[in-house]
N, C-alpha and C positions, 0 to 999 in steps of 0.2 A: 672647749672642754668636750672630751669624748666620753661616751657612756659605755661601760663594759657590761656585757650581759652576765648576769649571775649564773653560775653553774647550778643547775637543778639536778639533784640526785633523782634519777628516774629508775623505777623498777623495770625489769624486762617485761615485755608484754606477756600476758597469760593466755595460753592456748585455750580455745573454746572447749576443747575436750576436758581440760582440767576444771573449767567452770561448770560444765555439765556434771562432772563427777561430784564436785563439792556442793553445788547449789541444788541439784536435782536428785541424784542417786543416793548420796550419803544421808540426807535427812529422812529418806524413805527406807533406809537400810536395804537398798536395791543393788544387787551385784550386777556387774556387766553381763553376766550370763543370763540372769533373770530378765534384765532389760532387753537383751538381744532376743530372747524368746518372745517377750511381749510385743516387740517391734517387728518381729518376723524377719530378722536379719541374722547373718552368721555371727557368732560370738566374737570372732577375730575382728570383725568390722568395728564393733564398739570398743574392743580392747585397744585397737590401733588408734581410735579417736581419743580415748581417755589418756593414752600415753603420749599424745601429741604427734603421732606419726601420720595421721591423715586429717583431712578437712571435713567440715560439715558441708555437704552438698545439698542441692535443692530437695532431693528425695528424702535424705536423712532429716532435714529441717521439718519437712512435712510430717514424717513419721513421729518425730519428737513432739511436735506441736499437737498432733492428735492425741498422743499418749498422755501428755501433761496438760491437755486442754488449754493451751495458750497459742498465741499467734506464732506461726513458723518463722516469721520475720525476725523474732528475737534471736533465734539461733543463727540465721543468716547474717544478722547484724553483728553478732559476736565474732563470726568468722571474718567478716569484712573488716571490722575494726582491727582484728589481730593481723590480717594480711597487710593492712595499711601501715601499721606500726612496725612491722617487720620489714 
C-alpha cells in the first residue's frame, strides 16, 4: 500500500518588506517617508523594501531594531525565512 502525499494549498511567501509595512509602519500610521527620515536612509530605500524590490540587510535590520526597540535578528530572520521559501 502506497501513501500519497496530500496536496497542501500553500500561500506564496510574504516579503519581509510587506511584513514591515503591515506590522510596524501601519499600526503607527508611519509613512515610508517618515520612517526613512527617522532611520536616516533615503526614502527610495524603504520604498523598494516595502514593495518587495530589495532585501533587509544587516545595516537595515540594525536601524529598524534600534528604531522599534527590538532585536535586529527579527528582521534578519524574516528575510532569511523568505529567501529560504523562495
